[in-house]
N, C-alpha and C positions, 0 to 999 in steps of 0.2 A: 720485671720490666713491664709486663702487660698491665699490672695493677697501677703502676706509675703512670702509664700512658692514659689510663682511664681517668685518673684523678687530676692530671695536669693537661693543659691545652697547649703548652709551650708557646703561647702568644700567637698561635696559628689563626685565631679569630681575627687578629689584626691583618694577617696576610689575606684572609678571606674577604674582609671588609674593604681594605684599601691597599695592602702591601703588594699583592700580585699585580693589581691594576697599575700601581705606580711603577713597579718593575718593568712591566710590559711597555708602558708608555715611554719610560726613560730610554729603553733600548731602541724603540722605534724612532723617537725623535733624534737620539744620538746618531743613528744611522745616516740621517740627512745632514746633521751638523758636521760630521767627520769628512764629508766629501770634499769641501774646500781645502782641508788640510792635506788630503791625498793629492789633490790637484797641484797645490803649491810644492809639495815634495817632488812630484814628477817634473815640474818645470825646472826646479833647481837641479835635479839630476840630469836633465837634458842639457842644461847650460854648462855644468861642471864635470860631466862624465868624460869629456874629451881627454883629460889628463889621467884617467884611470886605465888600468890594464883591461884586456878583453874579458878575462875571467871575472874580475871584480865588478866590472860594468854589467856583465850578464847577470851576475848574482844579485846586484842591486835592483835591476829591473825586474827580475823574477820575484824577489822578495817584496818589491813594491806592489806587484800584481797580486801576490799571495795575501798581503795585508789588506788590500782593497777587497778582494774576494771574501776574506774572512769576516770583514765588517758587514758586507752584504749578507753573508750567511748567518752570522750571529744576531744581527739586528732585525732582519726581515724574514729569514727562512727558518731559523731555529728558535730564538727567544726563549731561554730557559730560566727557571726559577727553582732553587733547591727547597725542599720541604724538610729541612733539618729539624729535629735529629733523626727523622725517618730516612732511610735510604731510598728516597723518592724524589724525582724531578718532575716539575710541571713545565710543559713547553707549549707555546702558542704560535709558533712561526708557521708560515704557509706550508713549508715542506714537512715539518714535524707533525702537523695535524694528520697528514696522510701516511707518512712513513716514519713513525716514532722509533721503531726498533733499530734503525741504522743511523738515526740522527746523532746520537752520542758518539758513534764510531766515526762519523764524518768530522765532528768537532775534534776528536783526538788526532785525526789525520792532519788537520790544520796545525795543531800543536807540534806534531812531528816535523812538518815542513818548515815552520817558523824557526825552530831550534836548529835544524840541520842547515838551512840556508845561511843563518847568521854565523854559525861555526865554519861553514865553507868559506865565506868571505873573510872571516877572521884569520883562517889558515892562509888564504892567498895573500892577504896583506902582510901577515907575519913573514911569509917566505920572500916577499919583495923587500922588506926592510932589512932582513939579515943578509949579510954577504955570502956568496957561495962557499967561502972558506969556513964559515961557522959550522959547528957540529950539529946545530939545529936546523940547518938548511937541508931539507929533505929532497930526495929524488922524486921524479914524477910518479913512480910506482908506489913509493911510500905515501905520497899524498892521496893517491887513489885508495889505498888500503885504509888510510885514516878516515876519509869521507865515507867509504863503504861501511866501515866498522861502526861509525857514529850512526849512520842511517839504519843499520841492522839492529843496533841496540834500541834505537827509538821505535823501530817497527814492532818491537815486542809489546808496546803500549797499544798499537792498533790491533794486533792479533788478539790480545786478551779482551779488548773492548768488543771486537767482532764476535768472539766466542760467547760473550756474556751479554749480548745485545737484547735478548728477549726478556720480557717481564717474568718474574718468578711465578710458579704454578698457582699459588694461593693468593694472588694479588687482590682479588675481590674480597676475600676474607680479611686481608690486612687492612683494607680501607674501612670495612665495616667495623672491625674490632677496635680501631683507633679513631672512630668518628670522623673519618676523612671523606665521607661520601659526597660532601659538597664539592670536592675537586672534580668529580665526574659530571657535575652539572654545568661546568664551564665549557667553553668552546674548544679548548685545547686538548692535548693528549698527556698521558702519564707514563713516566719511565719508572717502574716499580722494581727495585732490585733487592727487596727483602723487607723484613720487619725491624722495628727498633732494636738495635743491638744484635741483629741476626741477618747480616747482609749475605746475599747469595754469591754466585760466581763472580759478580762484578767487583768483589774485593780484590781480585787478582790484578785489576787495573792499578790500584794503589800500590801494590807491591812492584809492578812493572815500572811505574813512575819513580819509585824510590831507587830502584836499581839503576835506572837511567841517570838520575841525579848524581848518584855515587860515582858513575863512570864519566859523565859529561862535565861536571863541575871542575874536576882536576885538570881536564884537557883545556878548558877555557882559561883557567888560572895560569896554566903553563904557557899558552900562546901569548896571553897579554903580558905575563911576567917577563918572559924572555925578550919580547919586543921592547918593552919599556926599559929593561936593563940595558939593552944594546944602545938605545937612543940616549940614555943618560951618560953613557961612556963617550959619546961623541962630543968633542969640544965645540964644534960649530954645526948647527943644524939650520943653516940659512937657505939651503936649497928649497926651491918652491915645491919640487916633487917630494922631498923628504918631509917638509912641513905638512903636506897633504896626507902623506901616509901616516904621520903621527896623529893627525886629526881623525883619520879613518879608524885607527886603532882605538882611540878614545871613544868615538861614536859607537863602534861595534861592541866594545866592552859595556858601555852604558846600556845599549839596546838589549844585549843578552841578559844583563842584570834585570832590566825591566821585565823581559819575558819570564824570567825565573820568579821574581818576587811579586809580580802582579798577575801572573797567569798560571805557571806550572805549580808553584807552591800553594796558592789558594785552592786550585783544583785538587791537589793532593790532600791538603788539610781537610777540605770539605768531605772527601771520600773517606778519609780516616776517621773523621768525626762521626760519620754515618756508621762506619764499621764498629768502632769502639763505643759509640753512643756517648754524647756529651750532655745528656738530659739533666745532669746534676747542676748545670749552669742556670742562672735565673732566666725566666722567660724573656725579659726585655733584652738580655744579651743575645739569646738565641735569635730573636727577631732582628736585631742589629747585624748579626753575622750573616744572616740570609741575604739581607740587602747589600751589605758591604762586599760580599763575594761577587755579586752581580756587577756592581759598580767597578770593582777592581779588575775583573776580567775584561770588561768592556774598555776601560781606560788604557789598558796596556798598549794597544796599537796607536792610539792618539799620542801617548807619551813617547813612543818610539819615533813617530813622525816629527814631533816637536823637537826632539833631540837632534834629528837630522837637519831640520830647518834652521834651528838656532845656531847650529855649528857653522852654518854658512852665512847667516844674515846678522849683521850688527845692529840693525834697526829697521823699522818699517815706516815708510812715509806714505800714508794713504792718499794725499793729494797728488803727489808725483805719480803714484800708480794709477789713479783715476785718469790723469792726463794721458798716460801711456795707453790705457784701455780705450780711451776715446780715439787716439790715433790708430789703434788696432782696428776699431770698427770702420773707420774711413778707408783704411788700406785694404781691408777684406773686400770691400765693395769695388775697389778700383784697380788694385795692383795684382801681381802674380803671386804664386805660392812662396817664392823666394823672399819677396818683400814681407810676407806674413811672418815667416820665420824670424826675420831680422827685427820686426816690431816686438815679437814675443821676447827676444833677447833683451830688448830695451826695457821691457817690463821688469825683467830680472835685475837688470843693472840699477833700476830705480829703487830696488830694495836694498841697495848698497851691500851686496853680498861679498863676503871675504873668501878668497881662495886660500 
């Protein structure tokens, strides 16, 4: 493997010349572009959360805050780029420059919270859809055990990440032997978890993620499957509340799928690729994978937001919304806070949202 790394560059010269700069710029600009989407999702949630139960409403708000903070973290404070096939990550965020050793641990914590919150809301909606007579309608203690078990399983990812947070001992030698010294000349920091095909303790993170997937995936399928099965057996689902619950189930299932396929699986695959070494792939493919992983992980939150927004809004009328924004500006200067809230609701109604 050492001789292979000497004879091949794995197209890392492209990362050196423009790839990393493009990745860092994309993440920074994306951080600003995603803010309006977050704001739209919050406004819709404020408008339509009145029909939700307290637990689901709380879960939605916490999840919304979590996604916003994750975007702030990943786009401005972390900003990471994988140096595949080497088990090395380059980061250029404001926080990662000064505290690189715990930056990946914080990223894993965001992943844990994202999955656990979505599963919590999925469980609460599942329990509201099924009647008390159903064998799948659990007691409060069972629900607590369910949520606690999920969180404990997911916390194994955080524990393994924290224990393997430091760079390996021979990190400088790895950079020199693989002609990666140019990375140290950049303004960011390096997370060096081993040499090509020889990953250190950080490999345990991949195993923890795989175990989590094997446990969490069947639970998600069970919650969605039993909910959909019950709804299909109902001859009439005209109730406004039941229609809303059906929509929430669909949204949560789609969001958990997005988190899995655009965030958890790519992160797992990139770590496994570093552990087993995929240096046999053509250089151009390795370069494409490095960029694709960055884009995929960043887009997963915006895709979740778009699913939530599109599930409520049938269309978008920019002229009507601009008129409402103009009314809001006038009312903010002349009326009370209660009038402000009413105008905000008029903006939402101009979007022709569907409950």
